N, C-alpha and C positions, 0 to 999 in steps of 0.2 A: 485403514485408519491413519490420520495424521499424527505425526510426532509432535506432541504438545510442546515439548521443549524447544523444538525448532520454530514452531509457530509463535511461541512466546518471545524467542530471540528476534524473530522477523518483525513483530509488531514493536518491540522494544527499539530495534534499530530504526525503524520508520518513524518513531515518534519524534526524532531530532531533525529540525529543519536543515541543518548543515548536512546531515547524512542523506537526506532526501534529495538535497542539491547535488551531492556527489554522485548519487545513483542516476539523476537526470543527466548529469554530464557524461557519465559512462554509457548512457543509452545511445550516445552518438558514436561510440567506439572506445577502444582501449586508451588508457592514459597513465602516465607516470605520477608518482606521488607529487613531484614538482609541478606538473601540469594541473593536478588537482588542487594544489595549494594556492595557485595564482589568483584566483578570483575572490579569495576569502582574506579577510583581515585578521587572521589568525595564524599561528606558527606551524611550520611543518610537523613539528612533534604532535601538535594538537590534531592535525589532520590524520597523521599516522594512527592516533588513538581512535579516531572515527573509523578509519579503514579496518582496524582490528575488530571493532564491534561488528561492522558490515561482513567481515570475513567469518567471524565466529557464527553469525546467523546464516552463512552460506550464500549471502546475497552477492558477494564478489569473490573472485579468485584472483590471487597475485601469483605471477610467474617471475622467473628471472631471465633477463636477456642482457648478458654481460653484467654491466653495473646498473642497467635500468631494471626497475621492477614494475613493469606494467600491471594495471589492474583492469578486470573485465567483469561485466555482469554475469551472474548465473541466474538463469530464469526460474528454476524449480521452486525455490522458496517463495517467490512471489506468485507463482501459479498455485501453490498450496494455500497461500492466504487468500488469494482470490477465489478459490473454490470454497473455502470456509465462509467467506462473506457471502458469496452467491447463494449458498444454502439458506442463509438468513434473509437475504433479500427476496427470495422466492416465498419465503414464509411470510414476510411483511406485505409483499404484493398480494397474496391471496387474502390476507386480513383486510387490506384496503379495498379489494374488490367486493368482499362481503359487506364492508361498510357503505360502499357505493350503492349496493342493492337496497340496503336498509334505508339510506337517505332518500333514494328514489321512491321507494314505498311510502315513506313519511311525507315526502312532497306530494305524492298523489293524494294522501289522505288529507293533508292541509288544503290542497288545491280543491279537492271534492267538497270539503265543508264549507269553504268561503264561496264557492259557486252557488251552493243551495241557499246561502243567507240572504 
């Protein structure tokens, strides 16, 4: 069973475009807070607040390397969110497959009635 609090924290963290951009940057490798701040028109303290949300959700991990505090991605929360989404995708896919069958049957009925007219 998924930890619902962690799933909630993951989706909350992913809801913000700045945090998604930070995760996209970290997908290419570790980065310091300064490196993560550079592409944004917001302050380093604002980026640090975003990093705290990401860290609380377990999406990133920060370590200490002398005075540098590099951040890196943690895959497990994203894998859990993906698994949750995948269950619903499969459900929706089955529903659409049933709808396709019904539409095909309806088209045959409509096609059959117009050909006999």
